[in-house]
C-alpha positions, 0 to 999 in steps of 0.5 A, spaced: 641 382 660 642 390 661 638 396 663 638 401 657 636 408 659 632 411 653 628 418 653 621 416 651 619 420 645 612 421 646 612 422 654 618 425 654 620 421 660 627 417 661 625 409 661 629 404 663 628 398 658 631 391 659 635 389 653 639 383 651 646 386 651 647 385 644 641 389 642 645 395 639 649 390 635 643 387 632 640 394 631 646 396 627 645 389 623 638 390 622 638 397 619 644 396 615 644 397 607 648 391 606 642 388 602 641 394 598 648 394 596 648 387 594 641 388 590 644 393 586 646 389 580 649 395 576 654 396 581 655 389 582 656 388 574 661 394 573 665 392 579 666 385 576 668 388 569 673 393 573 676 387 577 677 383 571 680 389 567 685 390 573 687 383 574 688 382 566 693 388 566 697 386 572 697 379 569 699 382 562 705 385 566 707 378 568 706 379 576 702 376 581 695 379 582 695 381 590 688 384 592 687 389 598 679 389 599 678 395 604 671 395 607 669 388 604 663 387 607 660 380 605 667 379 601 663 379 594 668 383 591 674 379 593 670 373 591 670 376 584 677 378 584 679 370 585 674 368 580 677 373 575 684 370 576 687 374 582 692 370 586 690 372 593 686 377 597 686 381 603 679 383 605 679 388 611 672 389 614 672 393 621 665 391 623 666 385 627 659 382 626 660 383 618 667 380 618 665 374 622 660 373 616 665 374 611 669 369 613 663 364 613 661 366 606 668 366 603 669 359 606 662 357 604 664 359 596 670 355 596 675 361 597 677 360 604 684 359 603 685 364 598 682 370 602 684 373 608 679 377 612 682 382 617 677 385 622 681 392 623 681 399 620 685 399 614 690 404 618 691 399 623 693 393 618 701 391 618 705 388 613 710 383 614 712 376 616 708 377 623 703 382 620 696 382 617 699 382 610 705 377 608 706 382 602 703 389 599 698 388 594 698 391 587 690 391 586 686 396 590 679 395 591 674 399 595 667 401 596 668 406 601 664 411 598 657 415 600 652 419 597 658 425 597 663 420 595 668 422 600 664 423 607 666 416 610 673 418 610 675 415 603 681 420 602 684 418 608 683 411 607 686 411 600 692 415 602 694 411 608 693 404 604 697 407 598 703 409 602 703 403 607 699 397 604 700 398 596 706 396 592 710 402 588 705 400 582 698 398 583 691 398 579 685 401 583 678 399 582 674 404 581 680 407 577 677 414 578 671 418 580 668 425 578 664 429 581 659 433 578 654 439 580 649 444 577 647 451 580 639 451 580 634 456 582 629 452 586 623 455 591 622 448 594 629 446 595 631 453 598 625 452 603 628 446 606 634 451 608 631 458 610 625 460 614 621 464 609 617 470 610 610 468 612 604 472 610 599 473 615 592 477 614 595 484 616 602 483 617 608 478 614 612 474 619 620 476 618 626 471 619 631 474 623 637 477 619 642 472 622 638 466 620 638 469 613 645 470 613 647 463 616 651 458 612 646 453 615 647 445 617 654 442 616 652 436 613 650 434 606 642 433 604 642 427 601 636 425 597 633 421 591 633 427 586 630 422 581 623 423 585 624 431 584 619 434 579 624 437 574 619 443 574 621 444 582 628 447 579 630 452 574 637 450 571 642 456 571 648 452 569 650 446 565 652 440 568 659 442 571 665 437 572 668 440 579 673 435 581 676 428 579 680 423 584 685 418 580 685 412 585 691 409 581 695 415 583 697 417 590 691 420 593 691 426 598 686 428 604 689 435 604 684 441 604 683 444 597 678 448 593 676 447 586 674 453 581 669 452 575 667 458 571 661 458 567 656 462 563 649 462 566 644 459 562 638 464 565 637 470 570 634 468 576 636 467 584 642 462 584 640 458 591 642 451 590 647 446 588 645 439 585 651 434 585 652 427 584 658 423 582 660 417 577 666 412 577 670 409 572 672 402 573 678 402 568 683 407 565 679 407 559 673 409 562 669 404 558 666 401 564 662 407 568 657 407 574 653 413 575 649 416 580 646 421 576 638 422 577 633 419 573 631 425 569 638 425 566 637 418 563 634 417 556 627 416 555 625 408 556 632 407 559 632 403 565 635 407 571 639 403 577 635 404 583 640 405 589 639 408 596 646 407 599 648 412 594 643 418 592 644 425 590 646 431 594 643 438 595 648 443 597 645 450 599 649 456 598 650 461 604 646 466 600 642 466 594 645 470 588 642 474 583 644 472 576 643 475 569 643 470 563 650 469 560 653 472 566 660 469 568 660 466 574 665 462 579 663 456 583 668 454 588 668 447 591 671 447 598 673 440 600 677 437 606 678 430 608 670 428 609 666 433 606 664 438 600 661 445 600 660 450 595 660 458 594 658 462 588 661 469 586 661 474 580 669 474 578 667 482 577 666 483 584 671 483 590 674 477 593 669 471 596 669 472 604 674 468 607 669 465 612 666 461 606 673 457 605 671 454 612 666 448 613 659 451 614 656 451 621 650 453 623 650 460 627 643 462 628 641 455 632 635 454 627 639 449 623 640 445 629 633 445 632 630 444 625 631 439 620 630 440 612 623 437 612 621 441 618 624 448 614 619 445 608 613 444 613 614 451 616 615 454 609 608 451 607 604 457 606 598 453 604 599 448 611 599 455 615 593 457 612 589 451 614 592 453 621 590 460 621 583 458 618 582 453 624 585 458 629 580 463 627 574 458 629 576 457 636 580 464 638 577 470 641 580 477 643 579 475 650 582 468 649 588 466 653 592 461 649 598 456 650 602 453 644 605 446 645 610 444 640 617 445 638 619 451 635 612 453 632 610 459 628 603 457 631 603 463 637 604 468 631 598 465 628 594 465 634 596 473 636 595 475 628 587 472 629 586 476 635 588 472 642 589 477 647 595 473 651 599 468 648 604 463 651 608 458 648 612 452 651 619 451 649 623 444 651 630 447 651 634 453 652 636 453 644 629 453 642 627 458 647 633 463 644 631 461 637 624 463 638 626 469 642 630 472 636 624 471 631 619 474 636 624 480 637 625 481 630 617 482 629 616 486 635 612 481 638 616 480 645 611 483 649 605 480 646 607 472 646 611 470 652 616 464 652 615 459 658 622 454 658 618 449 662 616 442 661 608 442 661 607 438 668 611 444 671 607 450 668 603 453 674 597 458 675 602 464 676 606 462 670 599 464 666 597 470 670 592 466 675 588 465 669 585 458 666 587 457 658 581 458 653 585 454 648 591 449 647 594 449 641 600 445 637 601 442 630 604 437 633 611 437 632 617 435 637 624 434 635 625 428 638 619 424 634 621 419 629 615 415 628 608 419 626 605 417 633 611 420 637 608 426 636 602 424 641 607 427 646 602 433 645 597 429 648 601 427 654 602 435 655 595 436 654 594 431 660 599 434 664 596 441 663 589 439 665 589 443 671 590 449 667 585 448 662 578 452 663 572 447 663 570 449 655 578 450 653 578 449 646 584 444 644 587 444 637 588 439 634 582 436 637 584 429 635 589 425 631 587 418 627 592 413 625 591 410 618 594 404 615 595 402 608 597 396 604 602 398 599 607 395 593 613 399 593 617 400 586 624 399 589 624 400 597 622 393 599 630 391 596 633 394 603 629 388 607 629 383 602 634 377 602 639 377 597 641 369 597 645 368 590 649 375 588 652 375 581 653 367 582 656 367 589 652 365 595 651 370 601 645 367 604 649 367 611 649 374 611 641 374 609 640 369 616 644 374 620 640 380 618 634 376 619 636 374 626 637 381 628 630 383 625 627 378 629 631 380 635 625 383 638 619 379 640 615 384 636 616 387 630 617 395 629 615 400 623 621 404 620 621 411 619 621 413 611 620 419 607 615 416 602 615 422 597 622 419 595 620 412 594 614 410 589 609 405 591 602 403 589 596 403 594 593 395 594 588 397 599 584 403 601 587 407 607 583 405 613 583 409 620 585 404 625 585 408 632 583 415 634 586 419 639 581 424 642 586 430 645 580 433 648 580 428 654 586 425 658 591 420 656 587 413 658 590 408 663 588 402 659 591 400 652 587 402 646 586 396 641 584 395 634 584 389 629 581 388 623 583 386 615 585 391 610 582 388 603 586 388 597 583 392 592 588 392 587 593 386 585 600 386 586 606 384 590 604 386 597 611 388 601 608 392 607 604 397 610 604 404 611 602 408 617 601 415 618 597 420 622 592 425 620 590 431 625 583 433 626 584 441 627 576 442 627 570 439 625 571 441 618 579 442 617 584 436 617 591 435 616 594 429 613 602 427 615 601 421 610 597 419 604 595 426 600 592 422 594 592 416 590 593 419 583 590 414 578 587 407 577 594 404 578 594 406 585 600 411 585 601 414 592 602 422 593 605 423 600 606 429 605 613 431 603 615 434 610 614 428 615 617 421 615 611 415 615 612 409 618 613 403 614 612 395 616 615 390 612 612 383 612 616 378 614 614 374 608 620 378 604 624 374 608 620 367 607 617 367 601 612 361 600 610 357 594 605 362 593 606 369 590 603 375 594 598 376 588 594 370 592 593 374 598 586 378 598 587 381 605 592 383 611 590 382 618 592 387 623 593 387 630 595 394 634 595 396 641 597 403 644 600 402 650 599 409 654 604 407 659 610 406 654 607 411 649 608 406 644 604 402 639 605 394 638 603 392 631 602 386 627 600 385 620 599 378 616 598 377 609 592 372 608 589 369 603 
């Protein structure tokens, strides 16, 4: 056993937890996406067809088919190659637990003498009598791609393998990849990237100029675009081919740019580039696997579901006003790991040279706030609820303190008349960011920033006065699961000596809700594969199951459920209420009961979320917004992740079906000392 130091996201303290020395290893396996990829039947079938085609081309030349499979995972593609007639396979897998599993899987399927699993990075593999490979290969099979295509280092890996591990002539599966893009105007997507002006009763809060000109976060925004309503964006270009990579020729990882000119379809503000890619498995492009979003498929056409490959949202450095039928130039910059875009008008002066550099945040906001947080801060209807609630608790004489990371509530509190407003910021970066916003809006003399932890706040910090109002959203950057924002409650407890006897606390309470659901597709990421395209991969299933069961108590996972359709099989049920007007208790808080299933379906698990009671009459949910129809389709709050508890029955399906279950029993315990919730959910008949 080892002791691991972890920051408790709720209490903010450093906890030393006794863990098995293999804890991190088990966590990585348990949260891997191997099962998701193996459930992708469209991907599997297209790879097998492409492999058969490549083996046939080599055999038709009278050559032995020697395969190099980089990133083999379970060894599935290598086994496909042997089945297609290949003579030998070298399967490279850098992650040792997976490499060990691959050795067992290929042996169990009868390919142990024809597939050599090499536990190395491909750039470390040697060729020769004493090397890892006896000879160079003439078929290169890889699945090194991510949502952005090249983000996992595919190009350097290809470049090295083709120069060092392949014969002079080789076949590649896939044969080529094509990256597509479409320029759009979208208020919803743009609100994930820039802080927009916020309307108050008598003024508008403006973002700092450096925030508006900041190129933003360097990482791509990957999202299930199929779940984005086509009404949420307006196409300004056709779907454009940006660049292609031919894997059967020498690949280069050098930086390069691609210019594509187009005529705008409509006038508007060009803000966002939507992007995806497809792969041709053969030179004739008869075997194609596409990542395009669902709304580009014909009606009634089945849409493959994938979570390992999604679609990309790229934010332009600045929005550009365009008119209909105007000629525009879209430039894609590509290095060995990522892609970014810039948009210019050919008639204008040359593009800023800085755009050829990978984007990096200069304003601090894109480091402090993720995309969902930008969207939340820009949600005017949500802020209006807070404004309405603040009007009920604040007066011109109120001394108010806000406890939330990078919140705009202090400005709301000032706008509704609080005489003195303080805000706690947890880090120097957060303090600097808030300082810029206050300075831009001439509020530095009205709102005071305290860069202190709640337990360090003194009466002197507050002008020797007691607080009349303690407010928060609550939102904390360290939070992953919904209940982690109970950090607000711990802050309120630490501040108790600074609160007036009749101090108003907003929100006044939070309630944990649970709901039994049937997922359309998300269940696949936690479901065993068993037999995949005729190959037994149950050894991998067992490995993942052991890692999921590694902890004595099962845990919920954070997922943005607006991207993952599901049906409500029970009514939403309030299970625990946390009263912020009181201190955090010293005793455990427990809840147990049953969720009666009111709809039939396959019950895959339970969703958990928080609802905040701002005042007696105003509440804000960070989870279920509504059940939209009789079938139980759910609409979820889009700016926070919800907790998902998958049933162990996904791994141990009994003779009965989930339809035979009539209820889900639950046992939950909030442990104040740990700042965590232990949970158990069991489907019952």
